N, C-alpha and C positions, 0 to 999 in steps of 0.2 A: 316375648316368650322367656326372657331372661329372669322373669319373676317366678318361674317354676323350675323345679329340679325333677329330672326323670328318675323313676324308681324301677319300673319294669314294663314290658309290653304285655297288654292284656289280650290282644288279638289283632288279626289282620284280615280285612275283608276286601271285597271287590272294589269298593269306592273309597275306602279309607282304613287307616290303622288307629287303634286305640291304645293309649299309653297311660299307665298309672303314674301320676305326678303328685308333687307336694308343693303347695304355695309357700314361698320363702317368707312372706310377710305374716301370714296367719298360722302356718303349719297345717292347714286343712288339706286332706287328700282329695284329689280331683281326678276325673277321667278326661283326658284330652284326646279328641278325635282330629286327626290330621287328614284332610281330604287329599286324595292322590292326584287329582287334576288341578291345574292352576286356575286361579281367578284373577282376571286382569282389571276388574273394576268392582266397586262396592255394589253397583246395580245388579251384577250377576249374583253376588252373595245374598243380597236381600230378597232376590226372587226365589230362593230355595224355599220349598214348602215347609221344611223343618224349621227354618228360621222364622217364616211368616207366622206359624202357629205357636211355637214355643215362646216367642218374644211377647206374646199377648197372654200367656197362661202362667199364672203363679199360684200354685195350690200345693198343699202338703202331700197330695197323692199323684202329682204330676212331676216328672223328672225336671229338674231346674237347669236351664241353660244359663250359666253364670256369665260367660263372656264369649264374644265373637272377635277373633283376632285375625287380621290379614297382614301378613308380613312377608315381604319379598315374593308377592303373588301366590303365597301359600295360605290356605284358609284353615283355621283352627277353631274347633268348638270346645269350650271348657264346660264340662258337665259336673254336677255333684257326683261323687263316687258312691256306688252301691255294690254290695258284696257279691250278689248272684242274681239270677233270674228265677222266675217261678218254676220253670221246667227243671232247672238244676235242683231247686229245693225239693220238688216232688221226687226226682230221680234218686236223691240221697236218702229218702225215707225207707226205713225197714218195717214200718207199720203205718196204718192209716192215720190220717189226721183226726183228732177229735172234732166234733161238730163245732165246738166253741172256736177253734182255730179257723175252720172253714168259714164260719160266720164273720169273724173279724177280717179275714182276707177279702171276702166278698163285699163287706161293707166299705172297705177302703177302695176297692176297684170301682164300685158303683159311685162312690163319692167323687173320685177323680173323673169318671166318665160323665157324670151329671154336670160337673163344672165345665168340661170340654164342650159338651153339647149346649150348655147355656150360653157360652161365649161364641157360638156360631160355627163350631168345627165338629166333624165326626172323623174317627180314627182310621177306619177301613182295614186295619191289620191287627186286631186284638187277638192275642194268643199268649200262652205262658212265657214264651221267649221274650216278649216285649213288655213283661211286667217285672220290674226290678225290685229286689227284696234286700232287706237287712234281717234275714230270718223271717219267720211268719208274722212278726210283730209290725213290720213296716213294709208297705207295698206301694210302688209308684208306677204309673203308666209312662212308657218310653217309646221311642222310634216313631216319630211323626213324619217320616218320609213319604207316606201315602195319604196323609191327612188332607181332607178337603173341607172347604167351607160349605155349610148347609145351604146358604143362600146362593151358592154357585149353581149354574144351570147345567142340566144333563145335555148331551149324553156323557156318561162316565165309562171308563174302561171296565170290561167284564172280568179282568184278571186282577183281583184284589184279595187280600187276606190269604192265609194258608188254607189249603183245601179242607182240612179237618174242621176248621172253624168258620167256613164260608157259608153264608146264609143261602137258603134254597133259591131265592130270587137271583142271586149272583151266579149260582151254579147253573141256572137256566138262562144265563147271559142277558139279564136285564141291564139296561143302561140308564135307568131312572130311579135307582135305589137311593136310600138316604140313611140317616142315623140308625134306624132299626137293625141294620146289619151288625152294628156293634152290640146290641142287646142279644142277638142270636149267639154271637161269639162268647159273650159273658155266660150265657146259659151252658154252652159246651164246656167252658172252663170250670164252672161250678160243679158239673157232674164229674169232671176229671179230678177235681180236688177231693171228692169223696171216694173215688175208686182208684186213683193214681193211674188210670188208663183212659185213653181218648174215647169219647162216646161214638164218634162217627169216623173211624180211621179208614176212609176210602182210598183205594189205590188209584183212582181217577175221578173225574167229575161225575161221570155217570154212576160209578160204583159208590161214591159218597151219597148220591141221591137214593140209591137202593138201600143203603144202610140207614138213612134217615127214615125211609118208608118202613123198614123193618121195626123201627122203634116207635115212630109216631103213627104208623099206619098210612095207607094211601089217602091223600086229601080228596075230599069231595069237591065237585066242580062248583057247587053253591058256596062252599066255604072259602074258596080261593079262586075266583074266576080268572084273575090276572095270571096266576100260575099256569092254568091250563092254556091260556093264550100263548104264554112264553114257550110251553112245551110243544104246542102245535107249530110254532114258528121254527123251532130247531128239530122238528120231526122226532120228538121224544115220546115214547109210549110209557105211561105210568105202570109200574108193577103193582099187582093186586096183593096187598099185604094187610094183615090185621095188626093193630097196635100191640106193642108189648108194654106192660106196666112199668113205669119208672121205679115204682117201689120194689119190683122184683129185680131190676137191674142195679139199683142202688139201695140195698136193704139197710145200710147204716145211716141213711138220711131220714130226718124227721118228716112228719106230714107237712109242716110249714115249708120245709126246704123243697119237697116234691111239688108243692103248689107253685112256688116261685119259679122253679126250673120248667115246669109245664107251661107257664105263661110266657116265659122268655123264649121258649122253643115252639112258638106258634108258626104254622106255615105262613099265614097271612101277616106281613109285616105291620099292617095297621092295627093288629090285635095284640102286639107285643107291648108291654108296659114300658114307658120311658124310664131312664135310669133314676130320675128323681121320684117317679112313682114306685119303682121297685124298692126304694129305700123305706117306704112306708108300709111294706108288707109285714104281717105278723111274724115272719121269720126273724126280723131284727128287733121285735118288741118282746124281749125275754128278760130284761133287767140286767143284761150283760154290758159291761163297759166296752164300747167298740171304738176303733180307731187306733192310730199309732200312739204308743206310750209317750207322754210329754217328756219324760226323762230322756228317751232316745233321741227325740228331735232336738232337745236342748243340748245334748252332747254333740250333735252334729253341727251346731251353730257355733262359730268362733266367738270367743269372748272379746268385747271391745277393749282396745288398749287405751288407757287414760294417760294423757301426757303428764310428764313429771311436774310441769309448772302448774297444772290444774289439779294434781292429786291432793287430797286433803291431808293435813299433817296428822301424824299418828299420835301426837301428844306433846306436851311441853318438854323441853330438855330436863334431864334430872336435876340440873342446878337451879332451874326456875320453878320446879314443882313445889306446891305449897307444903309446908311441914305438916306431918300428921298431928291430929288433935288427940292428945293423950287423955284428957279428962273432959267429960261432958259438962257444959255450963248449964246450971239449972235455970229454967225460964223465970222471969220476974212475975209472971201471972200464970194462972192455970191455963193449960192448953185448951183451945176451943175444941168442941166435939168434932170428931173425925167424920168428914163427909166423903163418902165413896163416890168416885167419878162415875158418871153415867156412861154406859157402854155406847160407843159410836156405831150406829147402824147405818151402813151404806145402803143407799136405795137400790133395790133390785133392778137389774138391767133386763128389760124385756127382750125376748127373742124376736129377731126380725123375721117376719113371714116372707118367705121367698116363693114366688110363683114358679111352678114348673115350666121348663122351656116348652114353647109351642113350636110345632113343626107343621108348616102349612100343608106339606104333602101328605102328612099322616095325622092330621088333626081330627079326622072323622073316626068315629067308632073306637076311640081310645078306651081300653079297659079301665074300669074303675077299681083300683086296688082296695083291699080292706082298710078300714079306717085304723090309723095308728098314730103315734105321736108325731107332732110337727117338728120334732127335734132334728130329723134328718136333713131337712132343707136348710136349717140354720147351720148345722155342721158342714154342709156342702159348701156354703158361702163364707165360712169362717176365715178363709185365707185372705190376706190383704190384697188390695187392688193390684192388678198386674203392673209390673215394672219392666222397663226396657233392660235387657242384658247389656252389660258394658261392651262397648265396641271400640276396638283399637285398630287403626290403620297405620302401620309403621312402614309400609312399603312405599317407594316413590311412585308417583302417578305415572302410569304407562298406558300406551295406546292399546286398544282392544285388538287382538290379533284376528286376522281374517279367518284363520283356521281354527280358532277356539270354538268349542261347542257351547250352545246356549245353556244357561244355568238350569233351565227346566229339564234338559235332557238327563241331568244327573239323577233326578228323582221321579222322572216321568214314568208312565206305565211301561214304555218300551225298555227302559233300563231294568225294570223289575222282571220283565219277561225272560231276560237272559241271565238273571241272577241265579247262581247255582243253589243258594240257600233258600230260594223260594220254592224249590221243588219239594214235594212231600216225601219224607223218608218212609221206611217200612213200618210195619206194625209195631207198636209198643207192647210190652216193655222192651226197651232196647238194651244191648249189652252195656254194662256199666263201664267197662274198660275202654270202649271204642266209640267215639262219637259218630253219629250217622248223618251224613249230608249236612254237616255244619250246624246241627241243632244246638251244639254246645259252643259255638263260635262266640268268643267274648266280644268281637267287633260288632256282632249283631245286637248286643245289648244297648249300644249307644247310637243306633240309627242304621244307616245304609250298610248293607252287606256288600 
């Protein structure tokens, strides 16, 4: 840790504190999360879900875990630094986002989510607080403390994601859900980007279901038989509601945006388009340049330092430089006709066709999105192959204490049940001068609260 200098504390959460630091070698700003509990072996550290997922994911729209350091039985996560989260970005707005900005944000969210799903994980806690930003131009998915592998076997806990962005199958306490719960949350986030207000701000799980019914209408038993079975199991009676048009609720959204939101917010999880399919919707086929600006990503990348011995010479010393030619020497023969060089045409590099991720549990009845450019899949997989984060173990090997808690308890569902920041605050818009229930907690930006 002596390679970093501390600048200021960004936040303090239940399981760790986050400090803004600067790397002494490269001068790069980083966010270092120090876990409050001690880790007595590397096996404990590597069992953390956040480490398991982030060490395999390297994408422009996924927060980068740069290093994992264990020193004197203390565990440090070194993340790339991001200025704010999406909730803070929306809270600071004095006017609505233009649709071009919403489209660019949604494109980056779906790019990162498609990459995560393709590599066998689903997030389980997608919400504006877990989307880190450098303004509206660059968005990255963070906080993988609840992430699970798609291939892992149910049952899962029924307490995942924040209530306002929780899919109906999770609200009805299903234990066999999968990646479509992330698509539902993305649909809620998209609507909130247009209105700057949450779409389903329920005060409880039942109230959230009522609010969903008021917007989408009461589902029919033939449309979602599994949902009716879940409701019967928990003795829930469906309210009889007629649907409200999303166009009336979000008048500043285009018809293409309404179509994408309507499909993402399907009652039946099997009918929601996958993230890779959503990227091919006409909403993104408008000729707009989408994704993070290359200049911003290059500015965040430290420049490589060239050793002095390998640096090319700047030129000969003044004493060895050839004297200037004062008079032109006439050629003995007429000069040959000037031949213009042929321009070098580099062969075009074909785009690699990426197959959308398949989910065995939800492979049936996947909706077929409108045909669009195949550019989205290539953009999704443009990032280099995943690399291991640097791992440093500077502490002396010590025996595992009999009283130490297993690593999974740090990120397990029981830990999140008691987390104060997992409770849902009151209805938005919230007072700007006073954070409500930790929603502006900086520690939440980099993982466990």
